[in-house]
N, C-alpha and C positions, 0 to 999 in steps of 0.2 A: 504494500500500500504506500504509494508515494504521492504526496508527502506524508510522512508519518504523523505529523501534527503541525499546527501553526501557533506561533506565540504572538499575542497581541500586546502592543505597548500603548496604543491609543486606537480610536475608531478607524483612523486611516493609516496607521503605522503597525506593520506586522512583519514577521519573518517566517518563511516556510522551512521546516526542518525535514530533511530527507530521511529515507529509510535505510541508509547505510552510513558507515563512518566516513567514507570518502565524500559523500554528499554533505554531511554535516560539517566536515572540515572546509569544504568549498563555501558553504553558507557563512561560516565564521570568517573566513578569509575575505569574502566579498564585503562584509560589514567593517572589519578592521584588519588591515594587512598585518600579518605576523601573528594573529591570534590563533590560527590553526596549530602553530607550533606549541603554543602554551596549552591549548586544549589537548594535544597529544601527550604532553608531559603530565597534565592533570589526570588523564585516563590511565596512563601507565602507573602513576602513583596510586590511584584508586584500585587498580588491579593488584598491586603489591599489598596494599592495606587489606584487601579482601582475602588474599592468600594467607597473610599473617593471622587474620581473624579466624579463618577456617582451621589453620594448623593449631593455633594456641588455644582457642576456646572450644571448638567443636571436637577436635581429636583428643587434646590433652585433658580437657575438663568435662567431657561428656555433656556439653551444653547445647546440643541440638534441640531446639524447641524448649529450651530451659534457660538457666542462668549459669554463671561461672562456677557455681557450687554443685551443679548436678541438674538432672532433668526436672522440669516442672511437673507437678502432679496433674494428670489428666483423667478423664473419665475412664480411660482404658488402662490406667496404671495406678497401682496402690503404692503407698509410701514404702512399704517393706520390700517391694520389688525394685526399687531404684538402685542403680549401680553405686558402689561405694566411691567416695572421693579419691582422686589420685593426688597424693601429696608428695 
């Protein structure tokens, strides 16, 4: 679906956001030269942060659908069935 969405700043001022990274980079570049380079750095940093979060919190602390101390209780899970904390 292209465009993926449209951002409105005012009634007559908007930007079309494409459905691929390359189209998004071009849109940023057309508005502000050099901004696509900053966007690429931002996305790479976000990817690194995501990978760290997955490694540290989900894998090390069993926090998928829970918090850093363990799984949150759900209707399908009783407290005594929760995995033990990894310390």
